N, C-alpha and C positions, 0 to 999 in steps of 0.2 A: 729800315728800322733805325730810329735814333736812340742811342744809348748815352745817357748823361751820367757822368760821375761827379759827385760833389760831396761836400761835408761841412762840418762846423770849424774844424781846425786842420792844420797841416800835420805832416809826419805820419799819415795813415797808410802811405804807400799807394795813394790814389793815382798818381801819374804813372807809376810803374805798372799798375794794373791796367790802366788805359792803354799803355804802349804794348805790353805783352799780349793783351787781348786783341789788339789790332793785328799783331804779328800772327796770332793763332787764326784769326779769320782769313788773313792773306794766305796762310799756308793751306787752308781749306779751299782756296780758289775763289773766295768771296770778294766782290768788288767793294773794298772798304776804304774809308778815309778817316783820318784822325784829326779832329779840330781842337787846337790848343787855345783855350780861353782862360788860362791861368796866368796871372802876371809873372809867375816864376818861369814860364816858357820851358818847362822841363822836357816836354815831348818834342818841341821844336828843336831844342838843343841835341836831343838824342838822334833825331832824324838828320841833323846836320853832320854829326859825327859819323853816322852810318854812311852818308853820301861821300864823305871824305875817304872812308875805307873803300868804298866802291871805286872811286876815282883812282886810288892807289892800286887796287887790284887790276883795274883796266890798263893802267900804265905798265904794270908788271906782266900783263897777259895771263893773270890767274883766273881762269874761267870758273873754277869751283867757288872761289871767294866772290866773284862777280855775281854768280847765281845766288849765293847765300845772302848777299847784301842788296838784293833787289829793293828798289825804293818803296817805302811805305808812304803813300800820299799823306801829307800833313799840311793843314791850313792853320793860320794864326788869326785869332780875333781878340782884340783888347778886352780885358776883364770888365772894363767900364762901358762896354758897348752892348747895345741890345742885339743879341745874336739870333733872334728868331727867324728873320727873313733869310740871312745867310745859310742857316741850317736847312730851311725848307728848300733852298736852291740846291744845296748839297744832296738832299734826299732824291732830287730828280736825276742825279748823275751817279749815285752810289747806292748799293744795296744796303750797306750798313754804315752809319755815321756815328763814330764814337767821339764824345765831347768831354774833354778834361777841363773842368771849371775849378775856380778857386772856392773860397768860403761862400756860404749861402747868402751872405750879405752882398755879394758882387752882383752887378747889373746883369752880367752874362748868365749867371746861374738862374737868377730870378726870371729872366726873359725866356729861358729855354725849357723850363720844367713843364710848361703847358703843351709843348709840341713833342715832348719826349715819349717814346714808346716804353722805355725802361729807364728807371732811375736807380743807380747803384750808389749806395752810401757805404764806403769802406770804413771800418773802425777797428782799432786795436782792442784788446781784451781788458785793458786796465779800467778800473772804476772811473778814473778821471776822464778817460776818453769816452766811455759809454755815457756818462752823465752829461757830456757836452752835446749829446744828440737831442736832448729835450727841446730846446728852442727851435732846432731845425725841424723836428717832426711836427711840432705845434704849428709852425709856419706852413709846412706842407699841408697839414690838415685844413688850415684856413683857406689855402688856395684851392684845394679840392672842393671844399664846401661852396666857395664862391662860384666855381665852374658848374656845380650841380644846379645852381639857380638858373643856368642857361641850358644845360644839357643833363637831363635826369639820370642818364646811364653813365655819366662821366666817372672814370675811376683811374687813379694813378697806379702804375705798377712800380712800387718802391720796394727795393730789397736791400737789407743790410748784409754786408759781406765781411766776415772776420778776416783781418789781414795782419801780416807780420806775425803769424802765429808760430809759437815754438811747441815742441812735443810735450814739454813739461807743464803746459798750461791747461790741462784738462779741467781742473776745478774752476779756473778763471772763465773758461768757455761756458761751463754750466751756469755760472753766475751771470755772465753777459747774456746768455740766452734767456734766463729768467727775467732779466730787466727788459729786454727787447720785446718779450712776449706781452708786456703791458701795452704795447702798441700794435698788437696783432690785428686790430681792427683797421689798421692803416698800412702796415708793411708786411712783407714776407722776410724770413731769415734764410739766407742761402745755405744750402748744404755744403757749399764749397768754401773751405777755409784756406786762404792763401798763406803759404808758409813763409817764414822769415829765412832768407837765403843770402849769404854773402856773395853768392854767384851773381845776383842781380846787379850789385855795384860793379862787378868786373865787366859784365856784359854792357852795362850802361856806358862805360868808357868808350865803347865802339859802336853804340847804338844797335846792338844785336838783341835778338829776342830768344826765348827758350826754344822756339821751333827752329831757329836758324842753326842752333848747335845741338839739336835733338836732346835737350836737357830732360831728365826724367820727370821734372815737375811741369812739363808742358801739358801733361794730362789734366792738371787742375783747370787750365784755361779751356781745354776741349770740353770738359764736363760743365764748366760755367756757360759755355756757348749752348750746350744741350739744354741746360736749365733755362736760359734766356729764350730759347726756341720753343720751350714747352714740352720737350721730350724727356725731361728729367724733373722730378719733383723737388721743391725746396725743402730745407730742413723743417721749417714751419711755414705753412701757407697762410696767406692773409685770410682772416675770418670775415666772410661777407655777411 
């Protein structure tokens, strides 16, 4: 399965979601690889810091920390490169390929959406962030329509995921849902809202994931995996 994360703008927590999701899959024993096709190289940098921590633990003979910091396979692809063939090669060797791309204008994102099994679009709940999704969704609609000229039953699996959510944003979540439901003929809205946590920044310094430290919010990613696998319903399913 190829899971592509992309969006219109930065700051949505996209790279953190990609990295923590990879950690969740690895914890479940899934053969997963994380492909960093974002020019910011956030996932590559996290993996590098994780490896440094592992090497230090190895030097110190800290078996527990060595087990905790087991390598998450990460590959890097320039955002300006067509990533379709590299992803298809990855799919031959891994059960799950998670791709962190930059904005939808990037060559990497545009080249991989057609081979993606799932497309995750993280978004914050502010009106400014939600409105930024218009051009992205319209572009995806056009790509899907073009593909249907060749394959009648072609359908993208696109889901919006609310990210960096705080407990006091219930009304914002309602408004965001109402806006996104206008695109219900194209997308699903995930039932999983990724919470804003300062812990993420702390873990990021060491390249650790929620599952490494048994963080209580690791359940969010387990539920997201269930949803991606089809064993859990989204908040709003795509209308066929």
